C-alpha positions as CSV (number, residue, x, y, z in Angstrom):
1,M,-18.8,24.3,-12.7
2,S,-16.6,25.2,-9.6
3,A,-13.0,26.3,-10.1
4,T,-10.1,26.4,-7.7
5,L,-6.8,28.1,-8.4
6,I,-3.7,27.1,-6.4
7,R,-1.4,30.1,-6.6
8,G,2.3,30.6,-6.1
9,G,3.5,27.2,-5.1
10,T,6.3,24.9,-6.3
11,V,4.8,22.0,-8.2
12,V,6.7,18.7,-7.5
13,T,6.2,15.7,-9.8
14,A,8.2,12.5,-10.0
15,E,10.2,14.1,-12.8
16,G,11.1,17.4,-11.2
17,E,9.9,20.6,-9.6
18,F,9.0,24.1,-10.9
19,R,7.1,27.2,-9.8
20,S,3.6,27.2,-11.2
21,D,-0.1,27.9,-10.6
22,V,-2.5,25.0,-10.9
23,L,-6.1,25.5,-12.0
24,C,-8.7,22.9,-11.2
25,V,-12.1,23.0,-12.9
26,G,-14.7,20.7,-11.6
27,E,-12.9,17.4,-10.7
28,T,-9.9,17.7,-13.0
29,I,-6.8,19.8,-13.5
30,A,-7.4,22.2,-16.3
31,A,-4.1,24.1,-16.5
32,V,-0.7,24.2,-15.0
33,G,1.5,27.2,-15.6
34,P,2.8,30.6,-14.3
35,N,0.5,33.5,-13.6
36,L,-2.7,31.8,-14.6
37,E,-5.8,34.0,-14.8
38,I,-8.3,33.7,-12.0
39,P,-11.6,32.5,-13.4
40,A,-14.7,34.4,-12.2
41,G,-15.9,33.0,-8.9
42,A,-12.9,30.7,-8.4
43,K,-11.6,29.8,-5.0
44,V,-8.0,30.8,-4.6
45,L,-5.6,28.8,-2.4
46,D,-2.3,30.5,-1.5
47,A,0.5,28.0,-1.9
48,G,3.3,30.5,-1.4
49,G,6.3,28.9,0.3
50,A,4.7,25.4,-0.1
51,Y,4.9,22.5,-2.4
52,V,2.1,21.3,-4.6
53,L,2.1,17.6,-4.9
54,P,-0.1,14.8,-6.4
55,G,-2.3,13.3,-3.8
56,G,-0.7,10.3,-2.1
57,I,-1.7,6.8,-3.1
58,D,-1.6,4.1,-0.5
59,P,-1.5,0.8,-2.3
60,H,-2.0,-1.4,0.8
61,T,-4.9,-0.8,3.2
62,H,-7.4,-3.0,5.0
63,M,-10.5,-1.1,6.0
64,E,-13.2,-3.0,8.1
65,L,-11.4,-6.3,7.3
66,P,-12.8,-9.5,9.0
67,F,-9.7,-11.1,10.3
68,M,-8.6,-13.5,13.1
69,G,-12.0,-13.6,14.8
70,T,-12.7,-9.8,14.7
71,V,-13.2,-6.9,12.3
72,A,-10.7,-4.1,11.8
73,S,-12.0,-1.0,13.6
74,E,-11.4,1.4,10.7
75,D,-14.2,1.6,8.1
76,F,-14.0,3.0,4.6
77,F,-15.3,6.4,5.6
78,S,-13.1,7.0,8.7
79,G,-10.1,5.4,7.1
80,T,-10.2,7.5,3.9
81,S,-10.9,10.6,5.9
82,A,-7.9,10.0,8.1
83,A,-5.9,9.4,4.9
84,A,-7.0,12.8,3.5
85,A,-5.8,14.5,6.7
86,G,-2.3,13.1,5.9
87,G,-2.3,14.0,2.2
88,T,-3.4,10.6,0.8
89,T,-6.3,10.8,-1.6
90,T,-6.5,7.2,-3.0
91,C,-6.3,3.9,-1.2
92,I,-6.1,0.5,-2.8
93,D,-7.7,-2.0,-0.4
94,F,-8.0,-5.7,-0.5
95,V,-10.9,-8.1,-1.1
96,I,-10.0,-11.3,1.0
97,P,-12.5,-14.1,0.3
98,A,-12.8,-16.9,2.8
99,P,-11.7,-20.3,1.6
100,Q,-14.3,-21.7,-0.8
101,E,-16.1,-18.3,-1.0
102,S,-16.7,-17.0,-4.5
103,I,-14.1,-14.3,-5.2
104,L,-16.7,-12.4,-7.3
105,D,-19.2,-12.5,-4.4
106,A,-16.5,-11.3,-2.0
107,Y,-15.6,-8.5,-4.4
108,H,-19.2,-7.3,-4.5
109,K,-19.4,-7.5,-0.7
110,W,-16.3,-5.2,-0.4
111,R,-17.7,-2.8,-3.0
112,G,-20.8,-2.5,-0.8
113,W,-18.7,-1.7,2.3
114,A,-16.7,0.8,0.4
115,E,-19.6,2.9,-0.8
116,K,-19.1,5.0,2.3
117,A,-15.6,6.0,1.3
118,A,-14.8,9.8,1.4
119,C,-11.9,9.6,-1.1
120,D,-11.3,7.4,-4.1
121,Y,-10.4,3.8,-3.8
122,S,-9.7,0.6,-5.7
123,L,-9.5,-3.1,-4.8
124,H,-7.0,-5.8,-5.1
125,V,-8.6,-9.3,-4.9
126,A,-6.9,-12.1,-3.0
127,I,-6.9,-15.7,-4.3
128,T,-7.3,-17.9,-1.2
129,W,-8.3,-21.2,-2.9
130,W,-8.5,-22.7,-6.3
131,D,-10.8,-24.4,-8.8
132,D,-12.0,-23.5,-12.2
133,S,-14.7,-21.2,-10.8
134,V,-11.9,-19.0,-9.4
135,R,-10.3,-18.8,-12.8
136,Q,-13.5,-17.7,-14.4
137,D,-14.1,-15.1,-11.7
138,M,-10.6,-13.7,-12.2
139,V,-11.5,-13.3,-15.9
140,T,-14.7,-11.5,-15.0
141,L,-13.0,-9.2,-12.4
142,A,-10.3,-8.2,-14.9
143,E,-12.6,-7.7,-17.9
144,E,-15.7,-6.2,-16.3
145,H,-14.6,-4.7,-13.0
146,G,-11.3,-3.1,-13.5
147,V,-9.2,-5.4,-11.3
148,N,-5.7,-5.8,-12.5
149,S,-4.0,-7.2,-9.4
150,F,-4.5,-10.4,-7.5
151,K,-3.1,-11.0,-4.0
152,H,-1.5,-14.2,-2.7
153,F,-0.9,-14.9,0.9
154,M,2.0,-17.3,1.4
155,A,1.3,-17.1,5.2
156,Y,-1.6,-17.8,7.6
157,K,-1.7,-21.6,7.3
158,N,-5.2,-23.2,7.8
159,A,-6.8,-19.9,6.9
160,I,-6.0,-17.9,3.7
161,M,-2.6,-19.3,2.8
162,C,-1.9,-20.3,-0.9
163,D,-0.1,-23.5,-1.6
164,D,2.2,-23.8,-4.6
165,E,-0.6,-25.4,-6.7
166,T,-2.8,-22.3,-6.1
167,L,0.1,-20.0,-6.8
168,V,0.9,-21.6,-10.1
169,N,-2.7,-21.7,-11.3
170,S,-3.4,-18.1,-10.3
171,F,-0.1,-16.8,-11.7
172,K,-0.9,-18.5,-15.1
173,T,-4.3,-17.0,-15.2
174,A,-3.0,-13.5,-14.2
175,R,-0.4,-13.8,-16.9
176,D,-3.0,-14.6,-19.6
177,L,-5.1,-11.6,-18.4
178,G,-2.2,-9.2,-18.3
179,A,-2.7,-8.7,-14.6
180,L,-0.2,-8.3,-11.8
181,C,0.4,-10.8,-8.9
182,T,0.9,-9.3,-5.5
183,I,2.6,-11.4,-2.8
184,H,2.6,-11.6,1.0
185,A,5.9,-13.4,1.2
186,E,6.3,-15.5,4.4
187,N,6.7,-19.3,4.5
188,G,3.5,-20.2,6.2
189,E,4.6,-23.8,7.0
190,L,7.7,-22.6,8.8
191,V,5.8,-19.9,10.7
192,Y,3.3,-22.5,11.9
193,V,6.1,-24.8,13.2
194,L,8.0,-21.9,14.8
195,Q,4.9,-20.5,16.5
196,K,4.2,-23.9,18.1
197,E,7.8,-24.4,19.2
198,I,8.1,-20.9,20.7
199,F,4.8,-21.1,22.5
200,E,5.6,-24.4,24.0
201,K,8.9,-22.9,25.4
202,G,6.7,-20.7,27.5
203,I,7.0,-17.5,25.4
204,T,3.4,-16.4,25.1
205,G,3.7,-12.6,24.9
206,P,4.2,-10.3,21.9
207,E,7.9,-10.9,22.0
208,G,7.2,-14.4,20.6
209,H,5.8,-12.9,17.4
210,P,9.0,-11.8,15.7
211,L,10.8,-14.9,16.9
212,S,8.3,-17.0,15.0
213,R,8.7,-15.0,11.8
214,P,12.5,-14.4,11.3
215,P,13.8,-12.7,8.1
216,E,14.6,-16.1,6.6
217,V,11.0,-17.1,6.3
218,E,10.2,-13.9,4.3
219,G,13.3,-14.3,2.2
220,E,12.5,-17.9,1.2
221,A,8.9,-17.1,0.3
222,A,9.9,-14.0,-1.7
223,N,12.5,-15.9,-3.7
224,R,10.1,-18.8,-4.3
225,A,7.3,-16.5,-5.6
226,I,9.8,-14.6,-7.8
227,R,11.2,-17.9,-9.2
228,I,7.7,-19.2,-9.9
229,A,6.8,-16.0,-11.7
230,E,10.0,-16.1,-13.7
231,V,9.2,-19.6,-15.0
232,L,5.6,-18.6,-15.9
233,G,6.5,-15.1,-17.2
234,V,4.2,-13.0,-15.0
235,P,5.1,-9.8,-13.2
236,V,5.0,-9.8,-9.4
237,Y,4.7,-7.2,-6.7
238,L,5.9,-7.9,-3.2
239,V,3.9,-6.1,-0.5
240,H,5.5,-4.9,2.8
241,T,9.1,-5.9,2.0
242,S,10.6,-5.8,5.5
243,C,14.1,-7.4,5.5
244,I,17.4,-7.8,3.7
245,D,16.6,-11.4,2.7
246,A,13.5,-10.4,0.7
247,L,15.2,-7.3,-0.7
248,E,18.1,-9.4,-2.0
249,A,15.7,-11.6,-3.9
250,V,14.0,-8.6,-5.4
251,T,17.3,-7.0,-6.4
252,R,18.7,-10.1,-8.0
253,A,15.6,-10.6,-10.0
254,R,15.4,-7.0,-11.2
255,L,19.1,-6.9,-12.2
256,E,18.4,-10.1,-14.2
257,G,15.6,-8.2,-16.1
258,Q,12.6,-9.8,-14.4
259,Q,9.5,-7.7,-13.9
260,V,9.5,-7.5,-10.1
261,F,8.2,-4.6,-8.0
262,A,8.5,-4.1,-4.2
263,E,6.7,-2.1,-1.6
264,V,7.9,-1.0,1.8
265,L,5.8,0.2,4.7
266,A,6.6,3.6,6.2
267,Q,6.7,2.0,9.7
268,H,9.3,-0.7,8.7
269,L,11.6,2.2,7.8
270,V,11.5,3.9,11.2
271,I,10.4,1.4,13.9
272,D,12.6,-1.5,15.0
273,D,11.9,-4.8,16.8
274,S,12.6,-3.3,20.3
275,V,8.9,-2.5,20.5
276,Y,8.1,-6.1,21.2
277,R,10.2,-6.0,24.4
278,N,8.0,-3.3,26.0
279,T,7.0,-4.4,29.5
280,D,3.5,-2.9,28.8
281,W,1.7,-5.9,27.1
282,D,-0.9,-3.6,25.5
283,A,1.7,-1.3,23.9
284,A,3.8,-4.2,22.6
285,S,0.7,-6.0,21.2
286,H,-0.1,-3.0,19.0
287,Y,3.0,-3.6,17.0
288,V,2.1,-7.2,16.2
289,M,1.8,-7.3,12.4
290,S,3.2,-9.6,9.7
291,P,5.9,-9.4,8.7
292,P,7.1,-8.0,12.1
293,F,9.3,-5.1,12.8
294,R,13.0,-5.9,12.2
295,S,16.3,-4.9,13.7
296,K,18.0,-1.7,12.6
297,E,20.3,-3.2,9.9
298,H,17.2,-4.2,8.0
299,Q,15.9,-0.6,8.2
300,A,19.1,0.8,6.7
301,A,18.9,-1.7,3.9
302,L,15.3,-0.8,3.1
303,W,16.1,2.9,2.9
304,K,18.9,2.0,0.4
305,G,16.6,-0.1,-1.6
306,L,14.1,2.8,-1.8
307,Q,16.8,5.2,-2.8
308,A,18.2,2.9,-5.4
309,G,14.8,2.2,-7.0
310,M,14.8,-1.5,-6.1
311,I,11.7,-0.6,-3.9
312,Q,9.2,1.5,-5.9
313,T,6.3,2.2,-3.5
314,T,5.5,3.0,0.1
315,A,2.4,1.9,1.9
316,T,0.9,1.3,5.4
317,D,-0.8,-2.0,5.5
318,H,-3.3,0.0,7.5
319,C,-5.3,-2.5,9.5
320,C,-6.5,-1.2,12.9
321,F,-7.4,-3.2,15.9
322,C,-8.1,-1.5,19.2
323,T,-6.7,-2.7,22.6
324,P,-9.6,-4.9,23.6
325,Q,-9.3,-6.6,20.2
326,K,-5.6,-7.1,20.6
327,R,-6.3,-8.7,24.1
328,A,-7.7,-11.7,22.4
329,G,-4.1,-13.0,22.5
330,I,-3.4,-12.0,26.1
331,D,-2.2,-15.5,26.8
332,D,-1.1,-16.6,23.3
333,F,0.7,-14.3,20.9
334,R,-0.6,-16.4,18.0
335,L,-4.1,-15.1,18.7
336,I,-3.2,-11.3,18.7
337,P,-4.9,-9.8,15.6
338,N,-2.2,-8.8,13.2
339,G,-2.2,-5.2,12.1
340,T,-1.2,-1.6,12.8
341,G,-2.5,1.9,11.7
342,G,-0.7,4.6,9.9
343,V,-2.6,5.8,6.8
344,E,-2.7,9.3,8.2
345,D,1.0,9.6,9.0
346,R,2.7,7.8,6.1
347,M,3.6,10.9,4.1
348,S,4.7,13.1,7.0
349,V,6.9,10.3,8.4
350,L,8.5,9.7,5.0
351,W,9.1,13.4,4.4
352,H,10.6,13.9,7.8
353,H,12.8,10.9,7.8
354,G,13.4,10.8,4.1
355,V,13.4,14.2,2.5
356,R,14.6,16.3,5.4
357,T,17.5,13.9,6.1
358,G,18.6,14.0,2.4
359,K,17.8,10.3,1.7
360,L,15.1,11.3,-0.8
361,S,14.6,14.3,-3.0
362,P,11.1,15.8,-3.2
363,S,10.7,14.2,-6.6
364,Q,11.7,10.8,-5.2
365,F,9.2,11.3,-2.4
366,V,6.4,12.0,-4.9
367,A,7.4,8.9,-6.9
368,A,7.4,6.7,-3.8
369,T,4.2,8.0,-2.3
370,S,2.1,8.4,-5.5
371,S,3.3,8.3,-9.1
372,N,5.1,4.9,-9.1
373,C,2.0,3.3,-7.6
374,A,-0.2,4.9,-10.2
375,K,2.1,3.7,-13.0
376,I,2.4,0.1,-11.7
377,F,-1.3,-0.3,-11.2
378,N,-2.2,1.5,-14.4
379,I,-4.1,4.5,-13.2
380,F,-1.5,7.1,-14.3
381,P,-1.9,9.9,-15.3
382,K,-5.5,10.0,-13.9
383,K,-3.8,9.6,-10.5
384,G,-0.3,10.5,-9.4
385,A,0.2,13.4,-11.7
386,I,-0.1,17.2,-11.8
387,M,-1.0,17.8,-15.4
388,P,-4.1,18.9,-17.4
389,G,-6.7,16.2,-17.6
390,A,-5.5,14.4,-14.4
391,D,-7.9,14.1,-11.4
392,A,-7.5,17.1,-9.2
393,D,-6.1,15.1,-6.3
394,I,-3.6,17.6,-4.9
395,V,-1.8,18.3,-1.7
396,I,-0.5,21.7,-0.7
397,W,2.5,20.5,1.4
398,D,4.0,22.7,4.0
399,P,7.6,21.6,4.4
400,D,8.1,23.5,7.6
401,A,4.9,22.7,9.5
402,T,5.7,20.6,12.6
403,R,3.4,18.4,14.6
404,T,3.7,15.7,17.2
405,I,2.0,12.5,16.2
406,S,-0.4,11.2,18.9
407,V,-3.5,9.2,19.4
408,K,-5.0,12.2,21.1
409,T,-5.0,14.2,17.8
410,H,-5.1,11.7,15.0
411,H,-8.2,11.0,13.0
412,Q,-7.7,7.2,12.7
413,N,-10.3,5.0,14.4
414,I,-7.9,3.2,16.8
415,D,-6.9,3.8,20.4
416,F,-3.2,3.7,19.8
417,N,-0.7,5.3,17.4
418,I,2.5,3.4,16.5
419,Y,4.3,6.7,16.1
420,E,3.2,8.1,19.4
421,G,5.3,11.1,20.4
422,M,7.2,11.3,17.1
423,E,7.7,14.9,16.0
424,V,7.6,15.4,12.3
425,T,8.3,18.4,10.1
426,G,6.4,18.5,6.8
427,N,2.7,18.1,6.7
428,A,-0.4,18.4,4.5
429,A,-1.7,22.0,4.8
430,T,-4.6,21.4,2.3
431,T,-5.8,18.3,0.6
432,L,-8.1,18.2,-2.5
433,S,-9.9,15.1,-3.7
434,R,-11.1,15.5,-7.2
435,G,-11.2,19.2,-6.8
436,M,-13.0,19.3,-3.5
437,V,-11.1,20.6,-0.4
438,V,-11.3,17.7,2.1
439,W,-8.6,18.9,4.6
440,E,-7.8,22.5,5.4
441,N,-6.3,24.4,8.3
442,G,-6.4,21.3,10.5
443,E,-10.1,20.5,9.8
444,L,-11.5,17.5,8.0
445,K,-14.2,18.4,5.4
446,T,-14.8,15.0,3.9
447,V,-18.2,13.8,2.7
448,R,-19.3,10.3,3.3
449,G,-19.8,8.4,0.1
450,R,-18.1,10.9,-2.2
451,G,-15.2,8.6,-3.0
452,Q,-15.3,6.8,-6.3
453,Y,-14.2,3.3,-7.3
454,I,-11.2,3.5,-9.7
455,N,-11.1,1.0,-12.5
456,R,-7.6,-0.3,-13.1
457,P,-7.6,-2.0,-16.5
458,C,-5.1,-4.7,-17.4
459,N,-2.4,-3.6,-19.8
460,A,-2.1,-6.8,-21.7
461,P,0.0,-5.6,-24.6
462,Y,2.7,-4.3,-22.2
463,W,2.8,-7.3,-20.0
464,A,2.7,-9.6,-23.0
465,A,5.9,-8.0,-24.3
466,Q,7.5,-8.6,-20.9
467,N,6.3,-12.1,-20.8
468,R,7.9,-12.9,-24.2
469,R,11.2,-11.7,-22.9
470,N,11.0,-13.3,-19.5
471,A,9.3,-16.6,-19.9
472,L,11.1,-19.8,-20.9
473,A,11.7,-20.2,-24.6
474,E,8.9,-22.2,-26.4
475,P,10.0,-25.8,-26.2
476,T,10.3,-27.9,-29.3
477,A,10.3,-31.6,-29.6
478,V,13.5,-33.4,-30.6
479,D,13.4,-35.2,-33.9
480,R,14.5,-38.8,-33.3
481,S,13.3,-40.2,-36.6
């Protein structure tokens, strides 16, 4: 069995940092400690002057997603390879069934696409419609396929949007399974009306996109989902929290003791809405995603939410569409496929703008890019940890390495980079996925199909305890005899 010794680095976990060697045997971490003996034949990686981190976990990606009349350009092999180049070793992607499509059939279809993945992956499953067959499939997915999170789009009317009836039925089923409900919080009815009004005023370019999705539509939907979850006693996780309005709903609920988690995208922390006013239509269109980029005061609030622990995870919503695909909306911003890239650059952007500015400590960085996600989605300490028995998903992180992000050098399968020209300091020098070096000295060494599907079991006893505390008290009839 092959062995790799990572020597002389500073191990950083969500709890702290310490000088230590790390020994990997096969696909797992065998020992962590100072001055470990080098096994015969072991590969030795020098981590002197570097940090040794758990591999990043991106809880929100969309590889080869069929969406808005086209298919995302990034497939599971190219996408997970690009992730590895940036220090991310696990992605949680999304199964998104079409309305009336069996969610179990859709799950198996996505599993087939994902067989080409280079690094490990798991799958959330979206609930896009409702009848009793959906309920039964949720049970099967949770009990037999390691799915412990179900996605709910409150946006995209006449496509995949959940109405309140679907939300309530799905939330109740997830509660009973001990699963987590994830939420895309935007009021789809309001967006639909605003899109029509703005287009009819003659605003047809990408600048119309943020105007049709103001912060209030996200805040309303976030609060509604959280309140429904409060009544039913089910934990919720808000994806891509982008504005003060939604963050306030999350903060209120958490301070009241409700089980609410929030995610922020790296790009929402560093890119503002001025990108939509670029006179180059193609460039502006590449920033069309939902929720849209916000003004700078929202960025400041999101950083504070991440620092304060009101936001627990960082993601990318990696969903790539090349310029010819974006041009489907050349005359109507409503038809521009929604999505941006970023899976390769998330960790560098967060280190540069978070750790190097003093907003985050290295341990907070690890928590936000890996460990918190592993804990929330119940794959810790298999993932998100540097300890014996954990998967050997490890990044040797050079805090002083500088690069300029560019489409000319990235490994993502898209002809644009939303961070184009941004210089970042702090990068992955070497990435290991289950003990195998997949990125080293600027060279990808990924193997098509080596990634494994990660089961994420429901944790019913834990959630049940939270439900008892959070749900309404059991009603009793009034004796009127």
